[in-house]
N, C-alpha and C positions, 0 to 999 in steps of 0.2 A: 476258362472261356465258355464252356457249355453252361456253367452255373450263372455266368453273367447274362447270357442270352435268356435263360429260363427266368431269371429275376426280372429282366426287362419285359418278357411276355406276361409274367404275373402282374406287374405294375400296369401294363396296358389293359389287361382284363379287369382287374379290380377297380381301376380308376377311370375307366372309359366313361365318357359323358353319355354314351348310348346305353339303353337298357334292353335293346333288342339285338339278337344275334342270328346270323345265318351260318349254318354249318354245311359246307360243301364237301361231300365225301364219296369214296369209292364204294363199289357194290360187292366186294368180296369180304371175307371174314375180318381181315385186318381193318379195312375201311369202315365196316359196320361197327366193330368193337370200338374203334377210335371215336366214331361219331356218337356212340352210346355214352362213352366216358365223358366226352365233351358236353353232351346234352345234360347229363346228370349234374355235372359240376356247374355249368352255366345257369341252369334253372335254380340250383340251390343258392347261387349268387344273386338271384333276382332277375335274371334275363328271361325274356320271352324268346323262344327258339324256333327258327324255321329250318327244316332239313331239305337239302337238295342232293339227290344221289345221281352221280354221273359215272359212266363207264370210262370216258376220256374227257380231258379238259380242253374243249375246243376254244380257239381264240375268240370266235363269235359269241360263245357262251360266257367267257370271262367278261367281255364287254357288257353283256346283258346282266350278269350278276352284279356288277358294280353300278350299273344304272338303276337296277331294281332295288338294290339294297344300299342306297346312297347314304342313309343315316343309320347304319347298323355296324356292329362289330362283325367282321367276316372271318370265319375260321375255316381254313382248308385242312382236311385230315386225309392222309394217304393220297393226296393229290397236291399239285402245285409247284413242287420243287423244280421240275424241269422247265417251268413256264414263269419264273419270277420276273423276267423282263416285261412280259406282256401284262402280268398282274400289276406290277408297279406302275406301268404306264397308264393303267385304268383307274388307279386310286385317285379319288377326289378328296373327300374329307373323312373317309372311313378309316377305322383301325383294322389292320389285317394281321392275322397270325397264321403262318403256314407250318403245319406239323406233318412231316413226310419223311420217307426214307429212300425214295428213288433218286437216281443220279441228278444232282442239283445244278442249276445255274446260280452263280454268285452275283447278286444284285443288291445294292443297298437302297433303302428308302426310309425316310424318317417315320412314316406311318406303318411300316411293315416289319414284323419280327419273323425270322426264318429259323425254324428248328429242324435240323436234319443231322443224323449221326455222321454222315459223310463229311460235314463241315467241321467235325471235332475229332477226327482221327479214327472213327469207327466205321465198319462196313454196314451200309444200309441193307445189304443182301443177307448178311450172316449175324451181325451183332445187335441190331436193333430195328424193329419194325415201327410203323406209325403208331400202333396201339401202345407199344412200350413207351415211346416218346410222349404220347398224349397223357398216359398215366403219370409219368415222371413229372410233367408240367403241373397237372392239376393236383397231384399229391402235395405239391409245394404251396398250394392255395387252400385246399380243403383236406384236413386229415381224414375225415370219414370216407373219402373216396377209396381208401384202402380196402373197404368192404368189397369193392368191385375189382380188385386186383386180378381175379380169374379172367376178366375180359382182356386185360393186357396179355396174359399168357396164351389165351386162345388166338388172338391176333398174331402173336409172336411165333405160333406154330408153323407159319408159312416159311420161316427161315430154315434152310436145309441143315441137317446135321444136329448134333447135340447142342443144347442151349449154351450160348457164350456171350461175352460182352455185357451190354446193358440188359439184354434179354435174361441172361443168367443172374444178374444182380436182382432183377424183379422176381425171378423164380425163387431165389434164396430168401427174399423178404416174405414172399407168400408162404413158403415152407415153414419159416419161423412162426408165422401167424396161424399155422394150421389150416391154410386154405389151399395148399397144393403139395404134391410130392412127386418125385422123379423115380421111376422104376422101370427096369428093362428097356431103357432107351426111350421111354415115353413120359410125358408130363400129364399128370392127372390133377383136376381141380374140383373143388366143391362149388358146383354151379347151381346156386339156389337150392341147396340141400341135397343135390344128387351128385355122386362122384362119377365123373366121366373123363375120358382122355381129351386133351385139347385138340388132337387131330380129328376125332369124331365130331366134336362140337364145331370146329372150324368148317368141316365139310358140310354140316347141316346148315350153318349160317350162310355159307357161300351159295348153297343150293337155293335157299330162300331169297337171297339178294340178287343172284344172277339169273338162274333159271326162272325165278319169279319176278324178274325186273318189271315186266309189264302187267303184273297182277298184284301190285302193291306189296311185293315181297320185301323190298328194303325196309319200308316202314315197319312191317311185321317183325322182321329180323331184329331191328333195334328194340322193339318192345320185348322180344324174347330175351335179348341181352339184359334188359332192366329187370324183368320179372320172372324169367324162366319159361319153359315150354308148358302149354296147356294142351288139352285133348284136341281142340280145334287146330292148333299149330301142327301137331303130329299128323293129323289127317291131311292137311294142306301139304305138308312136307312129303308125305308118301305119294301124293298126286304129282308133285314136282319131280320126285325121283323116278317115277314111272315115265314121265315125259322125257327126262334126261336119258334114261336107258334106251328109249326108243330112238330118239334123234341121234344120240351118240353112236348107236349101232349102225344106223344108216350113214352117218357122216364118216365113220371109219371105213366102211365099204367104198364110199366115194373117194376118200383119200388114197386107198389102196389102188383103185382103178385109174384115178386121174393124176397120180403123183408124177410130177415132172422133175427130172434130175439134171441139174447143171453141174458145172465144175465144183462149186462150193455150196450150192443151195439145192434143196429139194422142196418143192412147193406144190400146193393144191388149192382149189377153191371149192366151196360148198354152196355158193350162190345164196339163195334165200332160205336155206334149210333152217338156220338159226334166227330168222328174221323176227320172230315173236318171242324169243327168249333173250336174255341179256348178252351183249357182245363179249362179255368176259368168257363166255362159253367156248369161243374159238381157241382161247389160250388154254383152257382146261383140256380141250380135245388134243391140242398139240402136246401137252404134258403127258397125256395118256398114250398117244401113238408113238412117242419117241422110243418106247420099249418094244415096239412091234418088229417082227423079223423083216418086213418090207422096207424098213427105214435104214438108210446108210448111216453108220455110226460116226462118220467123219464129215458129215455135211450139215449145215444149219437147216432147221425146219421152219418153213413159213406156211401158215394157213390163212386164207382169205375168206371173208364172208360179207355179203351185202348188209349194210348197216341200216337199221330202222331209224328214221330221222326224228322220231318222237322221244323227247326227254320227259317222262311222265310228270305231270303237274307243274311243268316249268316252261317248255318251249318246243318248237319243231324246227329242226335244222334246215337251213337252206341248202340246195344242191344235193347231189347223190354221192355217197361215200362208201368205201369198203373199209372194214377193220382188218388189219393184218397183225397176227401174233407170231412171235418167234420163240423157238425153244432150241436147246442144245443137247444132242445125245451125249452119253457118257464119254465115249472116246474123244469127241471133239472138245468136251469140257476140259479134259486133261491138256489138250493142245492149247486151249485158251489160258488155262492156269499157268502153263509154262511160258506164256508170252509168244508162242509161235503163231497163234491165230488171234485175230482181234476180238474185242468185246462185242457181243451182240447188240447192245444198246447203242454203241458208237456207230456201227455201220448202218443200223436201221434208221437212226435219227438223221444221219447225213444223207442217206438215200431218200428219205421222206422229203427232205427240204428240196431235193432236185425235182420232185414231181408235185410241188406245192402242197405237201402234207406235213405231218409232224409225227414223231415217235419218241418214246422214252422208255425207261425201265432200268434193268440191271445188266450185269455182265453176261448172265446165262439165261435170262428171260426178259423179253421186252415186247412192246406192242406199239401200234400206231394207226393213224387214219390217213388215207390217201383218196383222191378223187376216183370215182368209179371209172373203169376203163383203162387205168394206168397200172394194172397189176404186173403185166409183163415188163413194162418199162422200169417199174420199181425193182423187180428182181434183177434186171440187167444192170441198173445203177449200183445195186448192192454187190453184185458179182465184181464190178469194177473196183469198188471200194475195198472189198476183201483182198483183192489182188494188190492194191496199193499198200494196205496196212499189214499184210501178211509178214510175219517176222519182226514186226515193230511193237507187238503187244506188250512186251515187258517194259516198254517206255510209256505205255498209255493206260495201263490199269494197275491197281494196287497189288 
């Protein structure tokens, strides 16, 4: 089944009547590595490539993408799976390939190929990331893409635990080719002649793409993926890491002072503190504070931030929004795993719809966008949904 879909995507890409492509991608390491792999391959196939980096895939942005790129191949990487119904409804004459690992909608369209490990019996949270799926696809088309297999492994490092599933398959291939090795629970790769752990490289790329989102960071990160780091990149990265340390320290203090604890949810808002860095940052912050002593281990964590409406080089969003990110402390993750408590992405997505927003993600990490001013209502709706689905998780998640 997976092979059939990969073959169909290969045929669409190789035989498309269009020679221009738009790659729509996320701003973290997985999205950046996926976009870099797709860019390398498509350019070698003779495509002219346009990159658009998004933190979340807004419905209004999907419409604009398909209007602006009406005569192009459109490739979504690390984005798209939760929004296939909206994407398919906006397809005119384009060919669309979605390569993602987030919880998917299942929608068929003759001009759309959907590649997601969840559709083929693998976990998108643990077994295969978007960069792994992107690599597997383009390796089917261009053998020399194997030179860039470290990018797949860097993107795959966001999957928790030791490599498994398709991520492990790619690691084994890279190890056999002398481009990677696994030691003491870490994956190391030959990144343009320098041996580094994938965790370290992933952190650097995410900092470039997310903290540097409004400073041309995503474009620079993709250039780094293709050619490696130079001195100027390292200087820029140090500047971004300094910004990150400063704002995260302030944000952690705010979270500690403003944390509101309900029955099932603990939440906070940081307002405009992250306004001029990428919205991915609120998820990074939630991942960081879930280990802090002021966090209850059995409650979902939600962090809210005011969203900058500018999508660099592409458009300005209408209306005012907030980004919400959710994470799960370890004690609660065990309750979700047992089926006693519901998947985070399930309740976040359903609650978002009740306040005219949207959310998507995974069982233990998810995020969404809601209209500004609806934060408390959103939390309230999510509390109600958790109460409804509590005890039913074993019937709702793998």
